[in-house]
C-alpha positions as CSV (number, residue, x, y, z in Angstrom):
1,X,0.0,0.1,0.0
2,X,1.1,3.5,-0.9
3,X,1.0,6.0,1.6
4,X,0.2,9.7,0.6
5,X,-0.1,12.6,2.8
6,X,-1.6,15.9,1.5
7,X,-1.2,18.9,3.8
8,X,-1.1,22.7,3.8
9,X,2.5,24.0,3.7
10,X,2.5,27.6,4.1
11,X,6.0,29.0,3.5
12,X,7.4,25.6,2.4
13,X,10.5,26.3,0.2
14,X,11.6,24.3,-2.9
15,X,14.9,24.5,-4.4
16,X,15.2,22.7,-7.9
17,X,17.3,22.7,-11.0
18,X,20.4,21.1,-12.7
19,X,24.2,21.5,-12.9
20,X,25.9,20.7,-16.3
21,X,29.4,19.2,-16.1
22,X,31.7,17.2,-18.3
23,X,30.7,13.7,-18.5
24,X,33.9,12.4,-17.0
25,X,33.2,14.7,-13.9
26,X,29.5,14.1,-13.4
27,X,29.5,11.0,-11.2
28,X,32.4,12.1,-9.1
29,X,30.4,15.4,-8.5
30,X,27.4,13.4,-7.3
31,X,29.5,11.2,-5.1
32,X,31.3,14.2,-3.6
33,X,27.8,15.5,-2.7
34,X,26.8,12.6,-0.6
35,X,28.1,14.0,2.7
36,X,25.9,17.1,2.0
37,X,22.9,15.2,1.3
38,X,23.2,13.1,4.3
39,X,23.7,16.2,6.5
40,X,20.8,18.0,4.9
41,X,18.4,15.1,5.4
42,X,19.3,15.1,9.1
43,X,18.8,19.0,9.4
44,X,15.9,20.5,11.1
45,X,13.2,21.5,8.5
46,X,14.6,19.3,5.6
47,X,11.7,17.5,4.1
48,X,13.8,16.2,1.0
49,X,17.2,16.6,-0.5
50,X,18.6,15.0,-3.5
51,X,21.6,15.3,-5.9
52,X,21.5,12.8,-8.6
53,X,22.9,11.8,-12.0
54,X,20.2,12.2,-14.8
55,X,19.4,9.0,-16.4
56,X,19.5,10.5,-20.0
57,X,21.7,13.4,-20.1
58,X,25.5,12.3,-19.2
59,X,26.3,16.0,-18.5
60,X,23.7,16.8,-16.0
61,X,23.0,16.5,-12.2
62,X,19.7,17.2,-10.9
63,X,19.1,19.0,-7.8
64,X,16.0,19.0,-5.5
65,X,15.4,20.2,-2.1
66,X,12.2,20.8,-0.1
67,X,12.5,22.6,3.2
68,X,9.6,23.5,5.7
69,X,10.6,27.0,6.0
70,X,13.2,29.4,4.4
71,X,14.8,29.8,7.9
72,X,15.6,26.2,7.9
73,X,17.4,26.3,4.6
74,X,19.5,29.3,5.8
75,X,20.5,27.7,8.9
76,X,21.6,24.7,7.2
77,X,23.6,26.7,4.6
78,X,25.3,28.7,7.5
79,X,26.1,25.4,9.3
80,X,29.0,24.4,7.1
81,X,31.9,22.6,8.8
82,X,35.2,23.7,7.9
83,X,36.5,20.1,7.9
84,X,33.9,19.2,5.2
85,X,35.2,17.9,2.0
86,X,34.6,20.5,-0.5
87,X,32.6,19.9,-3.7
88,X,34.8,21.0,-6.7
89,X,32.5,23.6,-8.1
90,X,35.0,25.0,-10.8
91,X,34.0,21.9,-12.8
92,X,30.5,23.1,-13.2
93,X,30.1,24.4,-16.8
94,X,26.8,26.0,-16.0
95,X,23.5,25.6,-14.0
96,X,20.1,26.4,-13.6
97,X,18.6,26.5,-9.9
98,X,15.4,27.9,-9.1
99,X,14.0,28.7,-5.6
100,X,10.1,28.5,-5.0
101,X,8.0,29.5,-2.2
102,X,5.0,27.3,-1.8
103,X,2.1,28.9,-0.1
104,X,-0.2,25.8,-0.6
105,X,0.0,22.3,-1.7
106,X,-3.3,20.7,-3.0
């Protein structure tokens, strides 16, 4: 049985988009993001967080985040650990990331 919950989500935030990398760098970028994904999913207010290789385009990495409140995302971004392994952002050729405020889910 599939469970589905529908609720009102005033102020929920969605961050969604993609990155474009050289095909040789894509999988390494996804793997380097694993710690950030784990930390985000444990963070207060994180409802979902994913960084994944696109199954059709070998240059594309899909990004999806869902946060209960904008303040939760801000707190997560400000909580970076100086000892964290940095993701090599210089390998990103281009990106398109949008942030959406969701006032109501139906």
